[in-house]
C-alpha positions, 0 to 999 in steps of 0.5 A: 518451442519453435523459434517463431513462438519464442521470438513472439513471447520474447518481444511480448515480454520486452514490450509489456515490461517497457510499457509499464516500467515507470508506473510499475516502479512507482507502485513497487517503491511506494508499496514497499514503504507502505508496508510501514503505513501505520508506523508512519502515521503514528510517527507523524502524529506522535501517537504510538499504540500497543500492538494488536489493539485495534478496536480497543476503545470505549464504544459507549463514550465514543457514541455519546460524543458522536451523537452530541454533534450529529443527529443519528436517528434512523441511520446505520452507523458503522465503526471500524478500524482497518489499520493500527492507529488510534483513530477509528473510521465512522460512517453513517447512512442517510436517515431512514426517518421520513420526517428527517431534514435535508441535512440528516438525509446525507451520508456521514463519514469522518475519523473519530479520536477516542482519546480526545473525542475530536472528529476529523474529515478525510482531508483533516486526517490526511497523513504522509503514510496515507499519501504513500499508501494511496500513491501505490495505486495512483489514487491521486489521479482522479477516480476511477482512472488512477485505480484502473491504471494501477489495476491494468499495470498489475495485470500486464505485470502478471503477463510479463512474469509469465512470458519471462518465465517461458522465455528463460525456462530452459536456462533459468536455473543455470543462469541463476548461478551466473554473475559476471560483474566485469563483463559488458553492461548488457551481460551485467544487467542480464545476469542481475535481472535473471537472478533477482527476478528468480529470487523474487518470482513468488513475491512478484506473482502474488502481487501481480495477481492480488493487485489486479484482483483487488483493484479491477476485480469488482469493476472489470472481472465481475462485469460479465457476471453482472450482465449474464446473471443479474441482467446488468443490475450491479447493485443486486450482485454486490448485495449478494456478494456482500459479507454484511448481515442482512438489513433489519426492517426499519419500523418507523417507531422512534425508541431510544435504548440504553445499549451497552455496546462495550458489553455486547462487543465483549460478549461477541469476542468471548463467543469464540477463542482467539478472535477480535472485533473488527467492525461494529454496526448499529442498524436503525439507530433510535428506532424500535428495530435497532440492532447491534452487529459485531464482526469478529475475525480470528487472530492470525495464529488461529486461522489465516482468514475468517469472518464471524458475526453476531447480531443483537436486538437492542431492546432485549440484548437477544442474539438474533443472528450468529456466524461462526468464524471458524466454521461458517465463513462465507466464500467471499469473506474468506477470499477477500480476507485471504487476498488482503492479507497476502497483499498487505503482509499484515499477518506476520508482524515486523519480520514479515514486513521487512521481508516484503519490503526487501522483496519490493526493493528487489523488484524495483531493481528487476524493473530497472535492470530490464529497461537497461538491458533493452537500452544496452541491447540497442546501443549498437553501431548498426543502429543510426545515431538518432536511434541510439540517442533516443534510446539513451534518452529513454533510459535517462528519463526512466532512471531520473523519474524512478531513482529520484523517488528515493531522495524525494520521499526522504525529503518529504518526510523531513518537510512533514516533520519540520513544517507540518502544522497540527492545526492545518485543516488541509495537511495534504497540500503541504505533502502534495507540494513537497513530494510532487514539486521536488520529484518534478524538479529532480526528474527534469535535472537528472533527465537533462544531465543524461548521465545514468551513473550521475543519476544513480550516484547522486540519488543515493547521496541526496536520499541518504542525506535527507534520510539522516535528517528524518530521525534528527528532525523528529528528535529536535521537534518532538523530543522523541529521539531514537534512543528514547523511543526505544527505551520507552518501547514506542515501537512505531515511532522508533521503527520509522526513525530506525528505518531511515537511519539504516537505509541512509547508512546503506545508501551512503556506503553504496554511494562511496563504493560506486565506480564508473564502469570501465570502457570496453575498448580499453587496452587489457593492461589498463583495464586489468589495472582498473579492475584491481583497484 
């Protein structure tokens, strides 16, 4: 490789990494905690459920409860449960009945609790777990700008990974075994950046690719396909790409059938070994053309990706359509399922979640070390004082925004458990205020201090102190002390409390171990004495 190409790639790697550094840190930090999204939700609601119990509900009773409050005639009703929680998502299309009133011609979407038969709007259902999960792709920014921002950050992250591997290729293995903790700061950060970057390289590559495809794939990557093959008709394209069973024609003949949905779901699950229902759709509800469609997916130990479907005619219970999840899964369904499982790490239980979390935090450190390498490399006497101060400000602001996320997140967990009202119709307001206001305050204070050592040390201290409050607050408010949830096998509640207890202990130990870096111009005898401590 010529020097010119090397320099171009090196500077491209540096610039692309710097431009996305803050956004990328937020994505990975929030995303790492989001691996425990379901546990956080059930911890917050005090609703632990059994593992692998998705869609394990009484559909007949749930439908009766939903129909008692909403006119479902002529609608297509979808019941699904994406995450491991008690509530299910219910959506319904506008009624196809031409005699329906205006209210029935609007869509329905809500969450239904099959235990209490209460319905909740999106904001009534909002939780801290959902907030952190949505933060990792900037959903709090008005649509579609937040989604596009996170998607393009993932794309440029992939670009930074590729250029970084090319730049370091010749020495990437030899440098992996080199770590000089007592050298100058630039060397320390470089060694850490190279070693941890190489360790987390497969993980980072997977997340760069899956993040970019899942977020901007449908809106950006498929736009040329829409133009070339569908003459700009995106609806037709998405219809062809859809994994749903083709819609049955509405006959405009009102006819209500006593359908045992529970029995149909059980039949669909018994069609193939090792599958579970993932979605139930009732097409043309209350019409002679009513059908019940059950989507099933193979368990992870049977097949990594797959989608099976069975469609029953409501009038007779006859099977009118069937797709084998092991042999007939469509390409689109397989790819979609494959990408989602890789990205969310929901196919290996808690051991995989913990591994994903650790690699996510490692990536956060790689991002921080990359920025600090850039700052230290430019802290030279040949640069003007203004440039050196400006670079220091950049590092101070970056670290203030990034590192303060740890105490802010722990603080928000404590606030939610101590002050959240279960009857609050807008719980998201408390979460937004607790998180964003405290984040802004800490970011400003740490930036103004302009002391990276201080920012690092007291982010760890405040984060560990607030983290210790989380399990204590949960036990105090709900009586679910950590030893009680462990003994009663309330695993999801226990995991959240244990998570904060362990991370708080680790960060507190790191806090006490942190020492200011010895200055490079100290006499050798003084420096040796310092290093011996």
